[in-house]
C-alpha positions in Angstrom: -13.9 -27.6 -18.9 -12.7 -26.4 -15.4 -13.8 -23.0 -14.5 -11.7 -21.3 -11.8 -12.1 -18.2 -9.6 -11.0 -14.7 -10.6 -7.5 -14.9 -9.4 -6.2 -11.7 -7.7 -4.4 -9.2 -10.1 -0.3 -9.5 -10.0 1.2 -6.0 -8.9 4.8 -4.7 -10.3 5.4 -3.8 -6.1 3.9 -3.3 -3.0 3.4 0.3 -3.6 1.0 -0.7 -6.7 -1.0 -3.2 -4.5 -1.6 -0.9 -1.9 -2.7 1.9 -4.2 -5.2 -0.5 -5.6 -6.5 -1.7 -2.3 -6.9 1.8 -1.2 -8.7 2.6 -4.5 -11.2 -0.4 -4.5 -11.8 -0.8 -0.7 -10.7 2.6 1.4 -12.8 2.3 4.2 -11.3 -1.6 5.2 -8.7 -2.4 7.6 -5.7 -2.6 6.5 -3.4 -2.7 9.4 -4.3 -3.8 13.3 -2.8 -3.7 16.1 -4.9 -4.2 19.8 -7.3 -1.6 19.8 -5.5 0.6 16.5 -6.5 0.6 13.1 -5.9 2.0 10.0 -8.1 1.9 6.6 -6.4 1.4 3.2 -6.8 5.3 2.4 -5.3 6.0 6.0 -2.2 3.7 5.1 -1.6 4.8 1.7 -1.9 8.5 3.0 0.7 7.7 5.3 3.0 5.7 3.2 3.0 8.7 0.6 3.8 11.2 3.4 6.7 9.1 4.3 7.8 8.6 0.6 7.8 12.5 0.3 10.1 12.9 3.0 12.4 10.5 1.5 12.3 12.5 -1.5 12.9 16.2 0.6 15.7 14.2 2.0 17.6 13.6 -1.3 16.6 10.0 -2.0 15.4 10.7 -5.8 15.8 7.6 -8.0 17.2 5.4 -5.0 15.4 2.5 -3.6 15.0 2.3 0.4 14.9 -0.4 2.6 13.4 -0.1 6.0 14.4 -2.5 8.6 
């Protein structure tokens, strides 16, 4: 019988994927542009802060698309 490598987990949303990556590898680079970078923990904190701002602005229960 063939064996296959473990596949990455399937996530319900991108937010769930980010939360898992931040939990597993908080200090790994998530985003990089030139000499600047953010770790998964820093990125998660930015996303959480932005989500809190949207909620404060009245976006409760809504889906929000950023373009």
